[in-house]
C-alpha positions as CSV (number, residue, x, y, z in Angstrom):
1,X,5.3,-11.2,-12.9
2,X,4.2,-8.2,-11.0
3,X,2.5,-6.1,-14.9
4,X,3.5,-3.0,-15.1
5,X,0.9,-0.2,-15.5
6,X,3.5,1.8,-18.4
7,X,3.7,-1.2,-20.0
8,X,0.0,-0.1,-22.0
9,X,1.7,3.0,-22.7
10,X,5.0,1.5,-24.2
11,X,3.4,-0.4,-26.0
12,X,1.4,1.6,-27.4
13,X,4.4,4.0,-29.0
14,X,5.8,1.3,-31.0
15,X,5.1,1.0,-34.7
16,X,4.7,4.8,-34.9
17,X,8.2,5.8,-36.8
18,X,9.5,7.0,-33.5
19,X,12.2,5.5,-31.4
20,X,11.0,5.0,-28.0
21,X,13.1,6.8,-24.2
22,X,12.7,4.9,-21.1
23,X,14.1,6.8,-18.4
24,X,15.2,5.4,-14.9
25,X,17.0,4.8,-12.1
26,X,18.4,1.2,-12.2
27,X,16.6,-1.5,-11.1
28,X,13.8,-0.1,-11.2
29,X,12.9,-3.2,-14.0
30,X,13.0,-1.0,-17.4
31,X,14.5,-4.3,-19.1
32,X,12.3,-6.3,-17.2
33,X,9.2,-4.7,-19.0
34,X,10.6,-4.7,-22.3
35,X,11.3,-7.9,-22.2
36,X,8.5,-9.1,-20.9
37,X,6.6,-6.9,-23.7
38,X,8.8,-8.2,-27.2
39,X,9.4,-11.7,-26.1
40,X,12.3,-13.9,-27.2
41,X,11.6,-12.8,-30.6
42,X,14.6,-13.8,-32.6
43,X,13.8,-10.0,-34.7
44,X,14.9,-8.1,-32.0
45,X,18.3,-6.6,-31.1
46,X,19.5,-6.6,-27.8
47,X,22.7,-3.9,-27.8
48,X,23.6,-3.0,-23.6
49,X,26.0,-0.3,-24.0
50,X,27.5,-1.3,-20.6
51,X,29.7,-3.4,-22.8
52,X,33.1,-2.4,-24.2
53,X,31.8,-4.1,-27.3
54,X,28.7,-2.1,-27.7
55,X,29.9,1.2,-27.2
56,X,32.6,0.5,-29.5
57,X,30.2,-0.6,-31.7
58,X,28.8,3.2,-31.9
59,X,31.9,4.4,-32.1
60,X,31.1,5.0,-35.9
61,X,27.9,5.3,-36.9
62,X,26.6,5.5,-40.8
63,X,24.0,3.7,-42.6
64,X,26.1,2.1,-44.4
65,X,28.2,0.4,-41.2
66,X,24.7,-1.0,-39.6
67,X,23.2,-1.9,-42.4
68,X,24.6,-5.6,-41.8
69,X,23.7,-5.8,-38.1
70,X,20.6,-4.7,-38.5
71,X,19.3,-7.2,-41.5
72,X,16.6,-9.4,-40.1
73,X,16.2,-7.4,-37.4
74,X,12.6,-5.2,-37.0
75,X,13.7,-4.0,-32.9
76,X,16.7,-2.8,-31.7
77,X,17.3,-2.0,-28.0
78,X,19.6,-0.2,-26.0
79,X,19.9,-0.6,-22.8
80,X,21.8,2.6,-20.8
81,X,22.2,4.5,-23.7
82,X,23.6,7.3,-21.4
83,X,26.9,5.2,-22.0
84,X,26.7,5.9,-25.5
85,X,29.1,8.9,-26.3
86,X,26.7,11.7,-28.7
87,X,23.8,8.8,-28.5
88,X,21.3,11.3,-29.1
89,X,23.3,12.4,-32.9
90,X,23.5,8.9,-33.7
91,X,20.3,7.5,-32.2
92,X,19.0,10.5,-34.8
93,X,20.9,8.7,-38.1
94,X,19.5,5.2,-37.2
95,X,16.2,6.4,-36.6
96,X,16.4,8.3,-40.0
97,X,17.6,6.0,-42.0
98,X,15.7,2.5,-40.6
99,X,13.1,3.7,-38.5
100,X,10.8,3.5,-41.1
101,X,11.2,-0.9,-40.3
102,X,13.2,-0.7,-36.9
103,X,12.2,0.6,-33.8
104,X,14.6,1.5,-32.0
105,X,14.2,1.2,-27.8
106,X,16.5,3.3,-25.8
107,X,17.0,3.2,-22.0
108,X,18.9,5.3,-19.7
109,X,19.2,5.7,-16.3
110,X,20.9,9.0,-16.2
111,X,18.1,11.4,-17.2
112,X,20.7,14.0,-16.7
113,X,23.4,12.1,-19.5
114,X,20.5,10.3,-21.5
115,X,18.7,13.5,-21.8
116,X,21.6,15.9,-22.3
117,X,22.5,13.7,-25.6
118,X,18.9,13.2,-27.0
119,X,16.5,15.9,-26.5
120,X,17.5,18.0,-28.8
121,X,19.1,15.2,-31.6
122,X,15.7,13.4,-31.6
123,X,13.3,16.8,-31.4
124,X,10.1,15.0,-32.9
125,X,11.6,11.7,-33.4
126,X,10.7,10.2,-30.0
127,X,8.6,9.3,-27.7
128,X,10.1,9.6,-24.2
129,X,8.3,7.7,-20.8
130,X,9.8,7.3,-17.4
131,X,9.8,4.1,-14.9
132,X,9.9,4.1,-11.3
133,X,10.0,1.7,-8.7
134,X,6.5,-0.1,-8.7
135,X,3.5,1.6,-6.7
136,X,0.9,0.5,-4.1
137,X,-1.6,0.4,-7.4
138,X,0.3,-2.2,-9.6
139,X,0.8,-4.5,-5.7
140,X,-2.6,-3.8,-5.3
141,X,-3.5,-5.4,-9.0
142,X,-1.4,-8.0,-7.9
143,X,-2.1,-9.2,-4.1
144,X,-5.4,-7.7,-3.7
145,X,-6.3,-4.8,-1.5
146,X,-6.0,-6.9,2.0
147,X,-3.5,-8.5,1.6
148,X,-1.2,-5.7,0.9
149,X,-2.3,-3.7,3.6
150,X,-0.5,-6.5,5.6
151,X,2.7,-5.1,3.9
152,X,2.3,-1.5,4.3
153,X,4.6,-1.3,7.3
154,X,7.2,-3.1,5.0
155,X,6.6,-0.4,2.2
156,X,7.0,2.5,4.2
157,X,10.2,1.6,5.9
158,X,11.6,-0.3,3.0
159,X,9.9,1.2,-0.2
160,X,9.6,-0.3,-3.6
161,X,12.1,-1.1,-5.3
162,X,11.6,-4.5,-7.3
163,X,14.0,-7.0,-6.0
164,X,13.4,-5.6,-2.2
165,X,9.4,-6.1,-2.8
166,X,10.7,-9.5,-4.1
167,X,13.4,-10.5,-1.5
168,X,12.0,-8.5,1.4
169,X,14.6,-10.6,3.8
170,X,17.6,-8.9,2.2
171,X,15.7,-5.7,1.6
172,X,18.3,-3.7,4.5
173,X,21.5,-5.0,2.3
174,X,19.7,-4.2,-1.0
175,X,18.7,-1.1,-0.2
176,X,22.3,-0.3,1.1
177,X,23.8,-1.1,-2.4
178,X,21.5,1.0,-4.3
179,X,22.5,3.9,-2.4
180,X,25.6,3.1,-2.7
181,X,25.7,2.5,-6.5
182,X,23.1,4.3,-7.8
183,X,23.3,7.0,-5.9
184,X,27.0,8.1,-5.8
185,X,28.8,5.7,-7.7
186,X,26.6,6.4,-11.3
187,X,26.5,10.1,-10.2
188,X,30.3,10.5,-9.4
189,X,31.2,8.8,-13.0
190,X,28.9,10.8,-15.1
191,X,28.8,14.0,-13.6
192,X,31.8,16.5,-11.6
193,X,31.5,15.8,-8.6
194,X,34.4,18.0,-7.0
195,X,33.9,17.2,-3.3
196,X,31.8,14.3,-2.4
197,X,32.2,14.7,0.9
198,X,30.1,17.6,0.7
199,X,27.7,16.6,-2.0
200,X,26.9,13.2,0.6
201,X,26.7,15.7,3.3
202,X,24.2,17.1,0.9
203,X,21.6,14.2,-0.5
204,X,21.9,12.9,3.8
205,X,20.7,16.5,5.0
206,X,17.5,15.7,1.7
207,X,16.3,12.6,3.3
208,X,16.3,14.8,6.9
209,X,13.4,17.5,5.6
210,X,11.5,15.5,3.5
211,X,8.5,17.2,2.7
212,X,10.0,20.9,4.4
213,X,10.5,23.7,1.8
214,X,13.6,23.7,0.1
215,X,16.3,26.3,1.3
216,X,19.2,26.7,-1.0
217,X,20.6,28.8,1.6
218,X,20.2,26.1,4.6
219,X,21.3,23.6,2.2
220,X,24.7,25.6,1.4
221,X,25.5,26.1,4.8
222,X,25.0,22.4,6.3
223,X,27.2,20.9,3.7
224,X,29.1,23.5,3.1
225,X,29.3,24.5,-0.6
226,X,28.0,27.7,-1.9
227,X,23.7,28.1,-3.5
228,X,25.1,28.1,-6.4
229,X,26.9,24.4,-6.5
230,X,23.6,23.6,-3.8
231,X,21.2,23.9,-6.9
232,X,22.7,22.5,-9.3
233,X,23.3,19.4,-7.1
234,X,19.8,19.6,-6.3
235,X,19.5,19.2,-10.2
236,X,21.4,17.0,-10.5
237,X,19.4,14.6,-8.1
238,X,16.4,15.4,-9.8
239,X,18.1,14.2,-13.6
240,X,19.2,11.1,-12.0
241,X,15.7,10.0,-10.4
242,X,16.8,10.0,-6.7
243,X,13.9,13.0,-6.0
244,X,11.4,15.2,-7.2
245,X,10.4,18.5,-6.3
246,X,6.6,19.7,-6.0
247,X,5.9,23.2,-6.4
248,X,3.6,25.8,-4.3
249,X,-0.4,25.9,-5.8
250,X,-1.6,29.7,-6.1
251,X,-3.9,31.7,-8.0
252,X,-2.7,34.8,-6.6
253,X,-5.0,35.0,-4.1
254,X,-2.9,37.3,-1.7
255,X,-0.7,35.4,1.0
256,X,-0.2,32.5,-1.0
257,X,3.2,31.7,-1.8
258,X,3.8,31.1,-5.5
259,X,7.2,30.5,-5.7
260,X,8.3,27.9,-3.3
261,X,8.8,24.0,-3.6
262,X,9.7,21.2,-1.5
263,X,11.8,18.0,-2.0
264,X,11.1,14.4,-1.8
265,X,12.7,10.9,-2.9
266,X,11.3,9.0,-5.6
267,X,11.5,6.1,-2.5
268,X,11.4,5.8,0.8
269,X,13.0,2.5,1.0
270,X,16.1,4.7,-0.6
271,X,16.0,7.6,1.8
272,X,15.9,5.2,4.9
273,X,19.1,3.7,3.9
274,X,20.3,7.2,3.4
275,X,20.4,8.1,6.9
276,X,20.8,4.7,8.0
277,X,16.5,4.2,9.7
278,X,14.8,0.7,9.0
279,X,13.0,1.1,12.1
280,X,9.6,0.2,12.2
281,X,6.9,3.4,11.2
282,X,5.7,2.9,15.3
283,X,8.9,3.8,16.3
284,X,10.1,6.5,14.3
285,X,10.5,10.3,15.0
286,X,10.1,11.1,11.3
287,X,7.2,9.4,10.2
288,X,4.7,11.9,9.6
289,X,7.3,13.2,6.8
290,X,8.0,9.9,5.9
291,X,4.7,9.4,5.8
292,X,3.9,12.4,3.7
293,X,6.9,11.2,1.3
294,X,5.2,8.0,0.8
295,X,2.1,9.4,-0.5
296,X,3.2,12.3,-2.6
297,X,5.6,9.5,-4.4
298,X,2.7,7.2,-4.7
299,X,0.7,10.2,-6.4
300,X,3.5,11.0,-8.7
301,X,3.9,7.5,-9.9
302,X,0.6,7.1,-10.3
303,X,0.2,9.9,-12.9
304,X,4.0,9.1,-14.8
305,X,1.7,5.0,-15.2
306,X,0.2,6.7,-17.5
307,X,2.5,8.7,-19.0
308,X,1.8,12.2,-18.1
309,X,3.4,14.5,-15.8
310,X,2.3,14.4,-12.1
311,X,-0.5,17.5,-11.2
312,X,0.7,17.5,-7.3
313,X,1.4,20.7,-5.8
314,X,1.5,22.0,-1.9
315,X,-0.6,24.7,-0.6
316,X,1.6,27.7,1.7
317,X,0.7,31.5,3.3
318,X,2.8,33.3,3.8
319,X,1.9,33.1,7.8
320,X,2.5,29.7,7.8
321,X,-1.3,28.1,7.2
322,X,-0.9,24.3,4.8
323,X,-2.3,21.9,2.9
324,X,-0.3,19.2,2.4
325,X,-1.7,18.4,-1.3
326,X,-3.5,20.0,-4.0
327,X,-4.7,18.2,-7.2
328,X,-6.2,19.2,-9.7
329,X,-8.4,17.1,-11.5
330,X,-11.3,16.9,-14.3
331,X,-13.6,17.1,-11.4
332,X,-12.0,20.1,-9.5
333,X,-9.7,20.3,-7.1
334,X,-8.9,18.1,-4.3
335,X,-7.2,18.5,-1.8
336,X,-5.1,15.9,0.8
337,X,-4.3,16.4,4.3
338,X,-1.6,13.3,5.2
339,X,-1.5,12.3,8.8
340,X,0.2,8.7,10.1
341,X,-2.2,8.5,13.4
342,X,-6.3,7.8,12.3
343,X,-6.8,9.4,15.4
344,X,-5.1,12.8,15.2
345,X,-6.5,16.1,14.3
346,X,-6.9,17.5,11.0
347,X,-7.4,21.4,10.8
348,X,-8.3,22.6,7.2
349,X,-6.6,26.7,6.8
350,X,-9.9,28.7,7.0
351,X,-8.3,30.6,3.8
352,X,-8.3,27.7,1.6
353,X,-11.5,27.5,2.6
354,X,-12.5,30.6,1.6
355,X,-10.0,30.7,-1.0
356,X,-11.1,27.3,-2.6
357,X,-14.3,26.8,-1.4
358,X,-15.6,24.0,-4.2
359,X,-12.5,22.1,-3.2
360,X,-12.7,18.5,-2.0
361,X,-11.0,17.6,1.6
362,X,-9.4,13.9,1.6
363,X,-7.9,13.2,4.9
364,X,-5.2,10.4,4.4
365,X,-4.0,8.1,6.7
366,X,-2.5,4.4,7.4
367,X,-6.2,3.2,7.5
368,X,-7.0,4.6,4.4
369,X,-4.3,4.9,2.6
370,X,-3.5,2.1,-0.1
371,X,-8.0,2.1,-0.4
372,X,-7.3,5.9,-1.7
373,X,-3.8,5.6,-3.6
374,X,-5.8,2.0,-5.7
375,X,-8.7,4.9,-6.7
376,X,-6.5,7.4,-7.5
377,X,-7.0,8.8,-11.9
């Protein structure tokens, strides 16, 4: 079994008198992680809210009604909790009544639904963590750096979903099913999508534009949606763990962009499934943007696995001078230029050198990417 880095952070929050909310897309391994942490103990009650019987149980939640169901259990896991109406209020009732002796854990694959129903009622009563597809650091710890380097081309094309990694011969089919069920069926079931065709066009447009600055007006033109609807759908995709934004880094130096963002996919394999392209890296016209997405997503996961948000930005001026990634660290500012080809010419803009003379500049390419990712702190 591949050890998940987030496991230690989940364990550290158990038994502290608060509910644990574990968010993440379907099939990233939330239930597997909790099973490995909690084992087959007889004092753990597992409730799967995909089942109608479980949803019926939560139709009315009072301490008196739930007391008999919780007798003898020290931990209660509610899988796919977003399927339960008003789960936040109901979990608050249970936490207040039984929290001192029962550890409640709620998982959700749709943060846009679970967050709306959990965050406010459980203020001060929960720990919230996010689990993503497998990371380079986790796989290097599992296989070793040398072995994992041999899989690099495959990882860039097919990504890191656990089942995709464990069944590479079915990778394309598994990703196609994920794109269909996780992206469209789940979102359509839980959100009001009035024009599904236009939504799908928007998602594909985002997939083709990874690593580019977000232009809502252009996306609206491509998808046939209005700008406001595009903005709401992009937020929906973020909350559904499909994409994430990276903002621009600025310290108010002249000509720095300070209110711009780029969009990347959490998993490059899912992104490739959306555009129907599983070509190997050396036969792709988009390898530069794809490799950038791969690296930035790994940096984001590296921080999320430690239970923190990702302090990643890009840097750009109004005259289009750009640095791919900027990451502040306790030791100073790190700047990264990302080039698939080790022979590609790398040039850091003079304006960045002048504005941030103490920044450490690192070039990431296919030859050193995994060793750099493995060493991220």
